[in-house]
Wavefront OBJ file of the C-alpha trace (Angstrom):
o trace
v -9.871 9.229 15.360
v -6.725 10.128 13.486
v -6.869 12.971 10.977
v -6.583 12.310 7.279
v -3.392 14.334 7.084
v -1.787 12.227 9.837
v -2.781 9.018 8.055
v -1.326 10.215 4.756
v 1.863 11.354 6.514
v 2.285 7.889 8.032
v 1.818 6.437 4.539
v 4.523 8.744 3.185
v 6.842 7.699 6.028
v 6.202 4.040 5.232
v 6.959 4.654 1.552
v 10.178 6.437 2.551
v 11.200 3.451 4.684
v 10.648 1.106 1.719
v 12.667 3.416 -0.537
v 15.484 3.609 2.025
v 15.697 -0.188 2.315
v 15.717 -0.711 -1.461
v 18.386 1.979 -1.891
v 20.474 0.417 0.879
v 20.231 -2.979 -0.828
v 21.303 -1.579 -4.206
v 24.185 0.392 -2.701
v 25.548 -2.716 -0.967
v 25.138 -5.234 -3.787
v 28.879 -5.689 -4.153
v 29.532 -6.255 -0.449
v 30.569 -9.795 0.365
v 28.185 -11.539 2.760
v 25.572 -8.813 2.441
v 22.042 -9.670 3.527
v 19.238 -7.620 2.013
v 16.841 -5.571 4.113
v 13.087 -5.789 3.774
v 10.324 -3.518 5.075
v 6.951 -4.885 6.071
v 3.943 -2.633 6.481
v 0.824 -3.151 8.514
v -2.274 -1.104 9.179
v -2.768 0.231 12.691
v -6.180 0.387 14.341
v -6.325 4.175 14.023
v -5.688 4.093 10.262
v -1.966 4.797 10.382
v 0.648 2.604 8.747
v 3.393 0.986 10.799
v 6.606 -0.409 9.356
v 9.292 -2.793 10.518
v 12.656 -3.182 8.845
v 14.539 -6.478 9.027
v 17.456 -8.253 7.432
v 16.701 -11.331 5.407
v 18.347 -14.523 6.692
v 20.015 -15.484 3.402
v 22.817 -13.676 1.636
v 22.441 -12.475 -1.911
v 21.187 -9.766 -4.226
v 17.927 -9.148 -6.007
v 18.360 -6.085 -8.163
v 15.019 -6.625 -9.886
v 13.110 -6.764 -6.600
v 14.892 -3.666 -5.303
v 14.237 -1.633 -8.450
v 10.571 -2.618 -8.415
v 10.517 -1.787 -4.702
v 11.817 1.700 -5.430
v 9.175 2.281 -8.095
v 6.422 0.985 -5.814
v 7.630 3.192 -2.951
v 7.614 6.218 -5.244
v 4.051 5.477 -6.347
v 2.883 4.962 -2.768
v 4.525 8.202 -1.678
v 2.910 10.170 -4.506
v -0.521 8.659 -3.793
v -0.296 9.620 -0.124
v 0.960 13.072 -1.085
v -2.107 13.534 -3.309
v -4.359 12.613 -0.369
v -2.494 15.080 1.863
v -2.813 17.891 -0.689
v -6.488 17.179 -1.324
v -7.204 17.223 2.410
v -5.338 20.519 2.723
v -7.369 22.042 -0.140
v -10.637 20.779 1.334
v -9.805 22.242 4.753
v -8.931 25.572 3.119
v -12.212 25.581 1.188
v -14.114 24.731 4.373
v -12.460 27.564 6.271
v -13.185 29.974 3.419
v -16.841 28.929 3.356
v -17.287 29.377 7.113
v -15.563 32.750 7.359
l 1 2 3 4 5 6 7 8 9 10 11 12 13 14 15 16 17 18 19 20 21 22 23 24 25 26 27 28 29 30 31 32 33 34 35 36 37 38 39 40 41 42 43 44 45 46 47 48 49 50 51 52 53 54 55 56 57 58 59 60 61 62 63 64 65 66 67 68 69 70 71 72 73 74 75 76 77 78 79 80 81 82 83 84 85 86 87 88 89 90 91 92 93 94 95 96 97 98 99
């Protein structure tokens, strides 16, 4: 069984991958022939999150989708960070109670 902190860290890594792809797409909007990148996430059997990054087959920009993607990635990162912090506090309280 994977620890809660490891699961939340994999969620933060997945959110970072989504943020990186959206930032890459925005930075290259003016490049001729540019194909956007997209990150797909899936749940692993042990509770972790796995990501895969791919280029879309068609050329073109989607500033709206990339800006929303950045905001969603930020929210996902902060939610996983809250889980990580809460787990850390609970472990500290448990250690204090047993010592």
